[in-house]
C-alpha positions as CSV (number, residue, x, y, z in Angstrom):
1,R,-52.3,15.4,-117.2
2,L,-53.3,18.4,-115.2
3,V,-51.9,17.0,-112.0
4,F,-48.5,16.4,-113.7
5,F,-48.3,20.1,-114.8
6,E,-49.4,21.3,-111.4
7,T,-46.7,19.2,-109.7
8,L,-44.1,20.4,-112.2
9,A,-45.1,24.0,-111.5
10,L,-44.7,23.5,-107.8
11,L,-41.3,21.9,-108.3
12,C,-40.1,24.7,-110.5
13,K,-41.2,27.2,-107.9
14,E,-39.2,25.3,-105.3
15,W,-36.2,25.1,-107.6
16,M,-36.3,28.8,-108.3
17,R,-36.5,29.6,-104.6
18,N,-33.3,27.5,-104.0
19,E,-31.5,28.4,-107.1
20,M,-27.8,28.8,-106.6
21,P,-26.4,32.3,-107.6
22,F,-24.0,31.2,-110.3
23,W,-23.9,34.5,-112.1
24,L,-22.4,37.9,-111.7
25,P,-24.4,41.1,-111.8
26,S,-23.3,43.8,-114.2
27,S,-23.7,47.6,-114.3
28,Q,-24.5,50.3,-116.8
29,H,-22.9,52.9,-114.5
30,P,-19.7,53.8,-116.4
31,Q,-17.5,54.2,-113.3
32,I,-18.8,51.0,-111.7
33,A,-18.4,49.1,-115.0
34,C,-14.7,50.2,-115.0
35,A,-14.3,48.8,-111.5
36,L,-15.9,45.6,-112.5
37,D,-13.6,45.3,-115.5
38,Y,-10.6,45.9,-113.3
39,T,-11.8,43.4,-110.7
40,L,-12.3,40.6,-113.2
41,A,-9.0,41.2,-114.9
42,H,-7.1,41.1,-111.5
43,L,-9.0,38.5,-109.5
44,A,-6.0,37.2,-107.6
45,E,-4.7,40.5,-106.5
46,A,-7.6,43.0,-106.7
47,T,-8.0,45.5,-103.9
48,V,-10.8,47.9,-103.1
49,D,-8.3,50.7,-103.3
50,E,-7.4,49.8,-106.9
51,A,-11.0,49.1,-107.9
52,S,-12.1,52.5,-106.5
53,A,-9.2,54.1,-108.5
54,A,-10.4,52.4,-111.6
55,A,-13.8,53.9,-110.9
56,A,-12.2,57.3,-110.3
57,M,-13.8,57.5,-106.8
58,S,-12.7,57.7,-103.3
59,V,-12.9,54.3,-101.5
60,R,-15.7,55.5,-99.3
61,T,-17.8,56.9,-102.2
62,F,-17.0,53.8,-104.3
63,R,-18.2,51.4,-101.6
64,R,-21.5,53.4,-101.3
65,Y,-22.1,53.6,-105.0
66,F,-21.1,50.0,-105.6
67,L,-23.5,48.7,-103.0
68,A,-26.3,50.9,-104.3
69,E,-25.7,49.9,-107.9
70,M,-24.9,46.2,-107.5
71,G,-26.9,45.1,-104.5
72,L,-23.8,43.6,-102.9
73,S,-20.5,44.9,-101.5
74,W,-17.4,45.0,-103.7
75,R,-15.8,42.4,-101.4
76,D,-18.7,40.0,-101.9
77,Y,-18.5,40.7,-105.7
78,L,-14.8,39.9,-105.6
79,T,-15.4,36.6,-103.7
80,K,-18.2,35.5,-105.9
81,S,-16.1,36.3,-109.0
82,R,-13.2,34.3,-107.6
83,L,-15.4,31.3,-106.8
84,L,-17.1,31.3,-110.2
85,Q,-13.6,31.4,-111.8
86,A,-12.5,28.6,-109.5
87,M,-15.5,26.5,-110.7
88,E,-14.4,26.9,-114.3
89,L,-10.8,26.0,-113.4
90,L,-11.7,23.0,-111.4
91,G,-13.5,21.6,-114.4
92,R,-10.3,21.4,-116.4
93,P,-8.3,18.2,-116.7
94,H,-5.4,18.0,-114.2
95,A,-6.5,21.0,-112.1
96,R,-5.3,20.9,-108.5
97,V,-7.5,22.4,-105.8
98,A,-4.5,24.1,-104.0
99,E,-3.3,25.7,-107.3
100,V,-6.8,26.9,-108.2
101,A,-7.2,28.4,-104.8
102,C,-4.0,30.4,-105.3
103,Q,-4.8,31.3,-108.9
104,V,-8.0,33.0,-107.9
105,G,-6.6,34.8,-105.0
106,F,-7.2,32.8,-101.8
107,E,-4.5,32.9,-99.2
108,S,-5.0,29.3,-98.1
109,S,-6.6,26.1,-99.3
110,S,-8.7,25.9,-96.1
111,A,-10.1,29.4,-96.6
112,F,-10.9,28.5,-100.3
113,A,-12.5,25.2,-99.3
114,K,-14.7,26.9,-96.7
115,A,-15.8,29.7,-99.1
116,F,-16.3,27.3,-102.0
117,S,-18.4,24.9,-99.8
118,R,-20.6,27.8,-98.6
119,F,-21.1,29.1,-102.1
120,A,-21.5,25.8,-104.1
121,G,-22.8,23.5,-101.5
122,E,-20.0,21.0,-101.9
123,T,-16.2,20.9,-101.4
124,P,-13.9,21.9,-104.2
125,S,-12.7,18.3,-104.6
126,G,-16.3,17.0,-104.5
127,Y,-17.3,19.4,-107.2
128,Q,-14.3,18.5,-109.3
129,L,-15.0,14.8,-109.0
130,R,-18.7,15.4,-109.9
131,V,-17.7,17.5,-113.0
132,K,-15.2,14.9,-114.2
133,Q,-17.8,12.1,-113.8
134,T,-20.3,14.1,-115.7
135,Q,-17.8,14.8,-118.5
136,A,-16.8,11.2,-118.7
137,A,-20.4,9.9,-118.8
138,P,-21.3,8.4,-122.1
139,E,-24.0,10.2,-124.1
140,I,-27.3,8.5,-124.4
141,P,-28.5,8.5,-128.0
142,P,-31.9,10.1,-128.6
143,R,-35.0,7.9,-128.8
144,R,-36.5,7.4,-132.2
């Protein structure tokens, strides 16, 4: 039994090291929080100029504060937000990859596919197929 738990502990350690970052950081800083709210409400058309205006900061100051507070640039936060929203949209019935790419603010399907693949480790259509297969899988009744 001990060997089982030791092996499980090693596997968990490995999984945590390779865990995909499918979450967004938040901020308690009131000005940065305003910029986050703006960004999430305007994913498709958000700009750093408008995000910094929402934070009531100059663009240069905003970029510096954002990076210090969030641990990533505003541009990276925007991209991550768009990709997480795309994952949700791709899981919906009848979603089309090109339409999702446009909805979340990517200029082209190829740029979207490249960013999505780098982020999620699979293509948007591959992700969509896997999600649909998971949703269609019959539930296994619990053992008694």
